[in-house]
C-alpha positions in Angstrom: 0.1 -0.2 -0.1 1.1 3.7 -0.8 0.4 4.5 2.9 3.8 4.8 4.5 4.1 7.5 7.0 0.1 7.3 7.1 -1.6 7.5 10.6 -5.4 7.3 11.0 -7.0 8.0 14.3 -10.0 6.1 15.9 -12.2 8.0 18.1 -11.7 6.1 21.4 -14.2 7.7 23.9 -17.0 5.0 23.3 -18.0 2.3 21.3 -16.5 -0.4 19.1 -12.9 1.5 18.7 -10.6 -1.5 19.7 -12.4 -3.4 16.5 -11.4 -0.7 14.0 -7.8 -0.5 15.3 -7.3 -4.3 14.9 -8.6 -3.8 11.2 -6.1 -1.1 10.5 -3.3 -3.5 11.8 -4.2 -6.2 9.7 -3.8 -3.7 6.8 -0.6 -2.5 8.0 -1.7 1.0 8.7 -0.8 3.0 12.1 -3.8 3.5 14.3 -4.2 6.0 17.0 -6.5 6.2 19.9 -8.2 9.6 19.7 -9.6 11.1 23.0 -8.6 14.7 23.2 -7.6 17.3 20.6 -3.8 16.8 20.7 -4.4 13.2 19.7 -6.0 14.8 16.0 -2.2 16.0 15.2 -0.4 14.4 12.5 -3.3 12.2 11.5 -4.2 11.9 7.9 -7.7 10.3 8.6 -10.2 9.6 11.3 -12.6 6.8 11.9 -15.8 7.6 14.0 -16.9 4.0 15.2 -20.2 2.6 16.2 -21.4 2.8 19.8 -23.8 5.3 21.4 -24.2 8.3 19.4 -25.7 10.4 22.4 -23.1 9.6 24.5 -20.3 10.5 21.9 -21.9 13.7 21.0 -21.8 14.9 24.6 -17.9 13.3 25.2 -16.7 15.1 22.2 -18.2 18.4 23.5 -17.0 17.8 26.9 -13.3 16.9 25.9 -13.1 20.0 23.7 -12.6 17.7 20.7 -15.5 18.8 18.5 -14.0 21.9 17.6 -10.7 20.8 16.5 -12.0 18.2 14.7 -14.3 20.2 12.9 -11.2 22.3 11.9 -9.0 19.4 10.8 -12.1 18.1 8.6 -12.4 21.5 7.2 -8.6 21.5 6.3 -9.2 18.1 4.1 -8.9 15.4 6.8 -10.8 12.3 5.5 -13.3 10.6 7.8 -15.2 7.5 7.8 -18.3 7.2 10.4 -19.8 3.7 11.0 -23.3 3.4 12.6 -23.2 6.0 15.3 -20.4 7.7 13.3 -22.6 8.3 10.6 -25.1 9.9 12.8 -22.3 12.0 13.8 -21.0 12.8 10.3 -24.7 14.0 9.1 -26.0 17.4 8.8 -29.3 16.4 10.4 -30.4 13.2 12.5 -33.8 12.6 13.6 -34.5 12.0 17.3 -30.9 13.1 18.1 -30.6 15.6 20.9 -27.5 17.3 20.1 -26.2 19.2 16.9 -24.5 16.5 14.5 -21.1 17.6 13.1 -22.7 18.3 10.0 -20.1 17.5 7.7 -22.1 15.5 5.1 -25.3 16.7 3.3 -27.5 14.1 4.7 -30.4 13.3 6.9 -30.1 10.4 8.9 -32.7 8.3 11.1 -31.5 6.9 14.3 -32.3 3.2 15.3 -34.0 2.8 11.9 -34.3 -0.9 12.1 -35.5 -1.2 15.5 -33.9 -2.2 18.9 -30.8 -4.3 19.6 -32.8 -7.7 19.5 -33.7 -6.5 15.6 -30.0 -6.6 14.4 -29.3 -8.6 11.4 -26.5 -9.3 8.6 -27.1 -8.6 5.1 -25.1 -9.4 1.6 -25.1 -5.6 0.4 -24.1 -4.9 -2.9 -21.2 -2.0 -3.0 -20.2 -1.5 -6.4 -17.2 0.7 -5.3 -15.7 -2.4 -3.5 -16.1 -4.7 -6.6 -18.6 -7.4 -7.6 -18.9 -9.3 -4.5 -21.6 -8.2 -1.7 -20.4 -7.0 1.6 -21.5 -8.9 4.5 -22.8 -6.0 6.5 -23.7 -6.2 10.2 -26.4 -4.0 11.1 -26.7 -3.0 15.1 -29.7 -0.8 16.1 -28.5 0.8 12.8 -29.6 4.1 10.9 -30.1 4.7 7.4 -30.0 7.7 5.4 -33.3 8.9 4.6 -32.3 11.9 2.1 -28.9 13.1 0.5 -27.7 16.3 -1.0 -26.5 17.1 -4.7 -22.8 16.3 -3.7 -23.1 12.9 -2.1 -23.0 9.7 -3.7 -25.1 6.8 -2.6 -22.5 3.9 -2.5 -25.1 1.0 -1.2 -29.0 0.6 -0.7 -30.9 -2.4 1.0 -33.2 -4.1 -1.5 -36.2 -1.9 0.0 -33.9 1.0 -1.4 -32.8 2.5 2.0 -29.4 4.3 1.5 -26.7 2.5 3.9 -23.6 3.7 2.5 -22.4 7.0 1.2 -19.7 9.3 0.2 -19.1 12.8 0.1 -15.2 14.4 -0.8 -13.3 12.8 2.0 -16.1 11.6 4.0 -17.4 8.1 4.2 -20.5 7.1 5.9 -21.7 3.7 6.5 -24.6 2.6 8.4 -23.3 -0.8 9.2 -20.0 -2.2 11.3 -17.3 -3.2 8.7 -15.1 -3.9 11.5 -17.2 -7.0 12.7 -16.5 -8.9 9.8 -13.0 -10.4 8.3 -13.9 -8.2 5.1 -11.3 -5.4 4.8 -12.8 -3.9 1.7 -14.3 -0.8 3.4 -11.7 0.2 5.6 -9.1 -0.4 2.4 -11.6 2.0 0.6 -11.3 4.8 3.2 -7.5 4.3 3.4 -7.7 5.2 -0.5 -9.3 8.2 0.1 -6.2 9.5 2.4 -4.1 9.9 -0.7 
C-alpha cells in the first residue's frame, strides 16, 4: 500500500474503537486512539466508530474535541463514520438530542431498524468495493433518509434504503465493517487518504 507514514485515528471515547484499530493493523496502517484534541495532530484520517451516538456527541463536547475535529475536517482530513459515526457526520439526524457535526449533506434516521434484538446481517452490493457483496452487520443501525446533491449513494438495501454514502473525503456507513473479516470498506477509506 502507498500509505507509508499515514496515521489513522479512531475516536476512542466510547464504542467499538478497538475493533477498528485491529482492522487497521491487519491492513498494516498505524492506528491511533483519539481521546482529546492533541491526538488529532499528524493524522491523515479519522474513523468515528459505532457505539452510542448521544454519549459520543456529549463526550466530544466535554473533551473539547468537537471544534478541533471540525477544523481538521475543513482542512481536508478524511473521516469515516460507521453506525453512530454516520449519525455524527450527518447534517441532520432525527431523534438526536445534539447538533451533529454536519460534515455530510445527509439526513439520517437513528435506530431505523429497531432495537438491539432487531440486529441483522445482509449481503449488501457496494459496487465501489467490487462485484462481491459485502457482509454487512447492522446493530441498532441508522439509515440515510435523504442525500444532498454532492453526496454519492454507495449502497442501498433491497428496499432502496441508503446504507452507505460518500461526499468528498467523508464516508458514512450504517453498518459495522469492523465486525467482519472483510477488509474492503477500510481499504476503500484508506485510499481516500491519498
